[in-house]
C-alpha positions in Angstrom: -24.8 -4.0 59.2 -28.4 -3.3 58.7 -29.3 -6.5 60.6 -27.7 -4.9 63.7 -30.2 -2.0 63.5 -33.0 -4.5 62.8 -32.0 -6.3 66.0 -32.2 -3.0 67.9 -35.7 -2.3 66.6 -36.8 -5.9 67.3 -35.7 -5.6 70.9 -37.7 -2.4 71.3 -40.9 -4.2 70.2 -40.7 -6.5 73.2 -42.0 -5.7 76.7 -40.8 -2.4 78.0 -38.0 -2.7 80.5 -34.3 -2.7 81.1 -33.5 -6.0 79.4 -35.0 -5.0 76.1 -33.6 -1.4 76.0 -30.2 -2.8 77.0 -30.3 -5.2 74.1 -31.3 -2.4 71.7 -28.5 -0.2 73.1 -26.0 -3.0 72.6 -27.1 -3.4 69.0 -26.7 0.3 68.5 -23.2 0.3 69.9 -22.3 -2.7 67.7 -23.6 -0.8 64.7 -21.2 2.1 65.5 -18.3 -0.3 66.0 -19.0 -2.0 62.6 -19.5 1.4 60.9 -16.1 2.4 62.1 -14.7 -0.9 60.9 -16.0 -0.2 57.4 -15.1 3.5 57.2 -11.8 3.5 59.1 -10.5 0.0 59.9 -8.4 -0.5 63.0 -4.7 0.5 62.9 -1.8 -0.2 65.1 -0.3 3.3 64.8 -2.0 6.3 66.4 -2.6 9.5 64.6 -1.8 12.4 66.8 -3.2 11.7 70.2 -5.8 9.3 69.1 -5.4 5.5 69.4 -7.0 3.8 66.4 -7.2 0.1 67.6 -10.2 -2.2 67.4 -11.8 -0.9 70.6 -11.3 2.8 69.8 -14.2 2.9 67.3 -15.2 6.5 68.1 -11.6 7.7 67.6 -11.6 5.9 64.2 -14.9 7.6 63.3 -13.3 11.0 64.2 -10.3 10.1 62.1 -12.5 9.2 59.2 -14.3 12.5 59.4 -11.1 14.5 59.7 -9.6 12.7 56.8 -12.7 13.1 54.6 -13.0 16.8 55.3 -9.3 17.3 54.8 -7.1 20.0 56.3 -9.2 22.8 54.8 -12.5 21.2 55.8 -15.1 23.0 57.7 -14.4 23.1 61.5 -18.1 23.5 62.1 -18.9 20.4 60.1 -16.3 18.4 62.0 -17.6 19.7 65.3 -21.2 19.0 64.5 -20.7 15.5 63.2 -18.2 14.7 65.9 -20.6 15.9 68.6 -23.4 13.7 67.2 -21.1 10.7 67.1 -20.1 11.3 70.8 -23.7 11.9 71.8 -25.1 8.8 70.1 -22.3 6.6 71.5 -22.9 8.0 75.0 -26.6 7.3 74.7 -26.0 3.7 73.5 -23.6 3.1 76.4 -26.0 4.6 78.9 -28.7 2.3 77.6 -26.6 -0.7 78.5 -26.9 0.1 82.2 -29.8 2.4 82.7 -33.5 2.1 81.9 -34.0 4.5 78.9 -37.5 5.2 77.5 -38.3 3.3 74.3 -39.0 6.5 72.4 -35.5 7.7 73.3 -34.1 4.4 72.0 -36.2 4.8 68.8 -34.6 8.2 68.3 -31.2 6.7 68.9 -31.7 4.2 66.0 -33.1 6.9 63.7 -30.2 9.2 64.5 -27.7 6.4 63.8 -29.2 6.1 60.3 -29.0 9.8 59.8 -25.4 9.9 61.1 -24.5 7.0 58.8 -26.0 8.8 55.8 -24.0 12.0 56.6 -20.7 10.0 57.1 -21.2 8.1 53.9 -21.7 11.4 52.0 -18.3 12.6 53.1 -16.6 10.2 50.7 -18.3 10.1 47.3 -18.9 6.5 46.0 -16.6 5.4 43.2 -19.5 4.1 41.2 -18.1 0.6 41.3 -19.8 -2.0 43.4 -17.7 -3.6 46.1 -17.0 -7.2 45.5 -19.0 -8.2 48.6 -21.9 -6.1 47.4 -21.7 -7.7 44.0 -21.8 -11.2 45.6 -24.8 -10.3 47.7 -26.5 -8.8 44.7 -25.9 -11.9 42.6 -27.1 -14.2 45.4 -30.3 -12.2 45.7 -30.9 -12.2 42.0 -30.3 -15.9 41.8 -32.7 -16.5 44.8 -35.4 -14.4 43.1 -34.9 -16.1 39.8 -35.3 -19.5 41.5 -38.4 -18.3 43.2 -39.9 -17.1 39.9 -38.9 -20.3 38.1 -40.5 -22.3 40.9 -43.8 -20.5 40.4 -43.8 -20.7 36.6 -43.4 -24.5 36.8 -46.4 -24.9 39.1 
């Protein structure tokens, strides 16, 4: 998922203009969609009035926050996080069609990182690495070891 934000930042390094900010905005929206996929995968059944399908990524983020806070969770925390999700999504969508200043897009990327941090903190980690994380870690260690071995043989 990090590569999506990298793509947003790379787009912003280009010439100022609608095409570059549109590409950055698209990357930000894709990041929100993938974040929702990870935190609250799509479901066929709705919860309450919210549809939770693939395209309803904001609804799924809301459902994740509500589930994580539980029935006794802070209404102010729910409102604050939810308003940030809605605001960032609206800005990303606006950037697809309107010319938005680069500094505003920079803030969008930064605020997505902060939102992600806050969402991830709602559910404490288990302490166990996910299988995909473990595979990635092993691949990186193997690549580093090959690089080190290559230099020691020179």
